[in-house]
C-alpha positions in Angstrom: 5.0 -6.6 8.8 2.0 -4.6 10.0 -1.5 -5.8 10.4 -4.7 -3.8 10.6 -7.4 -5.8 12.3 -11.0 -5.2 11.6 -12.6 -8.1 13.4 -14.9 -9.4 10.8 -15.0 -13.1 10.3 -15.3 -14.5 6.8 -16.8 -18.0 6.7 -16.3 -20.2 3.7 -19.0 -22.7 2.7 -18.8 -26.0 4.6 -18.7 -29.4 3.1 -17.9 -32.8 4.6 -15.2 -35.0 3.2 -17.9 -37.5 2.2 -19.2 -35.1 -0.4 -16.0 -35.1 -2.5 -17.6 -37.3 -5.1 -19.6 -34.2 -6.2 -16.5 -32.5 -7.3 -17.9 -31.5 -10.7 -20.6 -29.5 -8.9 -18.0 -27.4 -7.0 -17.8 -23.7 -7.9 -15.5 -23.0 -10.9 -12.1 -21.5 -9.9 -9.9 -18.9 -11.5 -8.6 -20.8 -14.5 -4.9 -20.7 -15.3 -2.9 -18.6 -12.8 0.9 -17.8 -12.3 2.8 -18.4 -9.1 4.8 -15.2 -9.6 4.5 -11.8 -11.3 7.8 -10.2 -12.3 8.2 -6.4 -12.7 11.0 -5.3 -14.9 11.4 -2.1 -12.8 13.8 -2.1 -9.9 14.8 0.6 -7.4 18.4 1.6 -7.0 20.1 -0.2 -4.1 20.8 3.0 -2.1 17.1 3.9 -2.2 16.1 0.4 -1.0 18.7 0.6 1.7 17.4 4.0 2.8 13.8 2.7 2.9 14.6 -0.4 4.9 17.0 1.3 7.3 14.2 3.8 8.2 11.2 1.5 8.1 9.6 3.3 5.1 8.8 0.2 3.1 5.1 0.4 3.8 2.9 2.9 2.0 1.1 3.6 5.2 4.1 5.1 6.8 5.2 7.4 4.0 3.5 10.3 5.7 5.6 10.0 8.8 7.9 13.0 8.8 11.6 12.8 8.9 11.4 15.4 11.6 8.1 14.9 13.5 8.9 18.0 15.6 7.9 20.1 12.6 4.3 19.1 13.1 3.2 21.4 15.8 -0.6 21.4 15.4 -0.6 25.2 15.2 -2.4 25.2 11.8 -2.7 21.7 10.4 -5.2 19.5 12.2 -3.3 17.3 14.6 -4.2 15.8 18.0 -7.2 18.0 18.5 -5.5 21.2 17.5 -5.1 23.1 14.3 -7.3 25.2 12.0 -7.6 23.4 8.7 -7.3 20.1 6.9 -4.9 19.6 4.1 -3.7 17.5 1.2 -0.3 17.4 -0.4 1.8 15.1 -2.6 3.3 12.2 -0.8 3.2 8.4 -0.9 4.0 6.2 -3.9 3.0 7.1 -7.4 4.4 7.2 -10.9 6.4 10.2 -12.0 4.3 12.6 -14.1 1.2 12.1 -11.9 -0.7 15.3 -11.4 -0.9 16.5 -7.8 -2.6 19.3 -5.8 -1.8 20.9 -2.5 -5.0 22.0 -0.8 -6.4 23.3 2.4 -9.9 22.6 3.9 -11.6 25.0 6.2 -12.4 23.1 9.4 -14.7 25.4 11.3 -17.9 27.3 10.3 -17.7 30.1 7.8 -14.8 31.4 5.8 -11.2 31.0 6.8 -9.0 34.1 6.8 -5.3 33.4 7.5 -2.6 36.0 7.4 0.2 33.5 6.6 2.0 32.1 3.6 1.8 28.5 2.4 4.9 26.8 1.0 5.3 23.5 -0.8 8.8 22.1 -1.0 9.9 18.8 -2.7 13.6 17.8 -2.1 15.5 14.9 -3.7 16.1 12.4 -0.9 17.5 9.6 -3.0 20.8 9.6 -1.1 18.9 9.3 2.2 19.6 12.9 3.0 18.3 16.2 1.7 19.6 17.1 -1.7 18.5 19.3 -4.6 15.2 21.1 -4.2 13.1 20.2 -7.2 9.9 22.1 -6.3 9.5 25.2 -4.1 6.4 27.3 -4.3 5.0 29.9 -1.9 1.8 31.9 -1.8 -0.4 33.8 0.7 -3.2 31.8 2.3 -5.6 34.7 2.8 -9.3 33.9 2.9 -11.1 30.8 1.5 -14.3 29.0 1.9 -14.4 25.2 2.5 -11.6 24.2 0.2 -8.9 25.9 -1.9 -6.1 24.5 -4.2 -2.9 26.5 -3.7 -0.4 24.5 -5.8 -0.7 22.0 -8.6 1.7 20.3 -10.9 3.2 16.9 -11.9 5.3 14.6 -9.8 9.0 15.0 -10.9 10.6 12.1 -12.6 12.0 9.7 -13.4 10.5 6.7 -11.7 12.8 5.4 -9.0 13.3 8.7 -7.1 12.8 9.3 -3.4 11.7 12.7 -2.3 10.9 14.5 0.9 7.7 16.6 0.4 6.7 19.3 2.9 3.8 21.6 3.1 4.5 24.5 5.6 2.7 27.5 7.0 5.1 30.4 7.3 5.2 33.4 9.5 4.4 36.5 7.3 7.4 38.5 8.7 10.1 36.0 9.5 9.3 33.4 6.9 10.0 30.7 9.4 7.8 27.6 9.4 5.2 27.5 12.2 3.7 24.1 11.2 4.8 21.5 8.6 3.4 18.3 7.2 6.2 16.1 5.9 6.0 13.0 3.9 8.1 10.8 1.6 7.3 10.5 -2.0 8.6 7.4 -4.0 8.1 7.4 -7.7 7.4 4.0 -9.1 5.3 2.6 -12.0 2.0 0.9 -11.4 3.5 -2.6 -11.4 3.9 -5.3 -8.9 6.4 -8.0 -8.3 5.3 -10.9 -6.2 6.0 -14.6 -5.7 3.9 -17.3 -4.0 5.4 -20.5 -2.5 4.2 -23.4 -0.3 6.5 -25.4 1.9 6.3 -27.2 5.3 2.5 -26.5 5.6 3.1 -22.7 5.2 2.3 -20.4 2.3 4.7 -17.5 1.7 4.0 -14.4 -0.3 7.1 -12.3 -1.2 7.0 -8.7 -2.5 9.8 -8.3 -5.0 8.9 -4.7 -5.7 8.7 -2.0 -6.9 5.7 -1.0 -4.7 4.3 -2.1 -1.3 1.6 -4.8 -1.4 -1.5 -5.5 0.6 -3.0 -8.9 1.1 -5.4 -10.7 3.5 -5.2 -13.8 5.6 -7.7 -15.7 3.3 -6.7 -18.2 0.7 -8.7 -20.8 -1.2 -8.0 -24.4 -2.2 -8.7 -25.5 -5.8 -8.6 -28.9 -7.4 -8.3 -29.7 -11.1 -11.4 -31.6 -12.0 -11.7 -32.8 -15.6 -9.3 -30.1 -16.7 -11.2 -27.4 -14.9 -10.0 -25.8 -11.6 -12.8 -25.9 -9.0 -12.9 -24.5 -5.5 -12.7 -27.1 -2.7 -15.4 -26.4 -0.1 -13.9 -26.1 3.4 -14.9 -25.2 6.9 -12.1 -22.7 7.4 -12.6 -19.2 8.8 -10.4 -16.2 8.2 -10.2 -12.8 9.9 -10.7 -9.9 7.6 -7.3 -8.3 8.0 -5.2 -6.1 5.8 -1.6 -7.3 5.8 1.0 -4.8 4.4 4.1 -6.3 2.7 6.8 -3.8 2.3 9.1 -3.7 -0.7 11.5 -6.6 -0.4 9.6 -8.2 2.5 7.5 -11.3 2.7 4.8 -12.8 4.9 4.1 -16.4 5.9 1.1 -18.1 7.3 0.3 -21.6 8.3 -2.0 -23.5 5.9 -4.7 -25.9 7.3 -5.9 -28.2 4.6 -9.1 -30.2 4.9 -9.0 -34.0 4.2 -8.3 -34.2 0.5 -8.7 -37.0 -2.0 -5.8 -37.8 -4.3 -5.4 -35.3 -7.1 -3.8 -32.1 -8.4 -4.5 -29.0 -6.2 -3.4 -25.4 -5.7 -3.5 -22.7 -3.1 -4.9 -19.4 -4.5 -4.3 -15.9 -3.0 -5.1 -12.3 -3.9 -2.8 -9.3 -3.6 -3.2 -5.6 -4.2 -0.6 -2.9 -4.9 -0.7 -0.4 -2.1 -1.6 3.1 -3.4 -2.7 1.8 -6.8 -5.8 0.2 -8.2 -6.0 -3.4 -9.3 -6.0 -6.9 -7.9 -3.8 -9.8 -8.8 -4.3 -13.5 -8.2 -1.5 -16.0 -7.7 -1.6 -19.8 -7.3 0.9 -22.4 -6.1 0.2 -26.0 -7.1 0.7 -29.1 -4.9 -0.3 -32.8 -5.3 -2.0 -35.2 -3.0 -1.2 -38.9 -3.7 -2.9 -42.1 -2.8 -1.6 -43.4 0.5 
């Protein structure tokens, strides 16, 4: 599990336990919610094993090259070196998605580069280089600010793992002088997630097929006259992004305020990494009279 900390503190509205009689005035909650979302799509076991064995289950590390030594900083911006910025197809996206491979001029004026640019996409589903499914090469030459060199569609079907590389080649030898490598996983824009609550801890599980992102925050809701309403609390949460890789889970301790008897639930949001959309899950629990 990786966490990106931003340091902002989110404070929820405070309310003392003596004000619980005003439950009907609490803010209305989310309505009916599931405790799990099931995706019918599953990756092949060998691809999942490859992802987990190499730590590629998070979308944020899909641009880590299989061979980091190929990234020299001679041409692509890296560690203060390089000549131009870049963009190339990698990450997690559905097959058939349109892509572009572009270069951005980093300095002032027009770039003029006597080199060739090559885009290569290789089937990596067996966790080693296999069939080359895309290979294009063209001269870089001169361009101003930004130029698209290659475009196309991500090869299919969904459920494939590719190694995608953008390389600058020597004009005479054809050898790569600098390369940006990244992994490309084809998957539909779906999520699989399950929320559970046990032993004062809430657990969010990613059942695939894409990485998920959540935060530390959760809310407590109570069913009041058949309507879910948000329980005011004095809790504070750090505004952190928590990545949940495919097949991984995250747990966090839940600190509940003093609650009157009734039907409650914990509510949590989750986002698919690399895709748009937000999903809300809820896990119910009951507080009984002592």
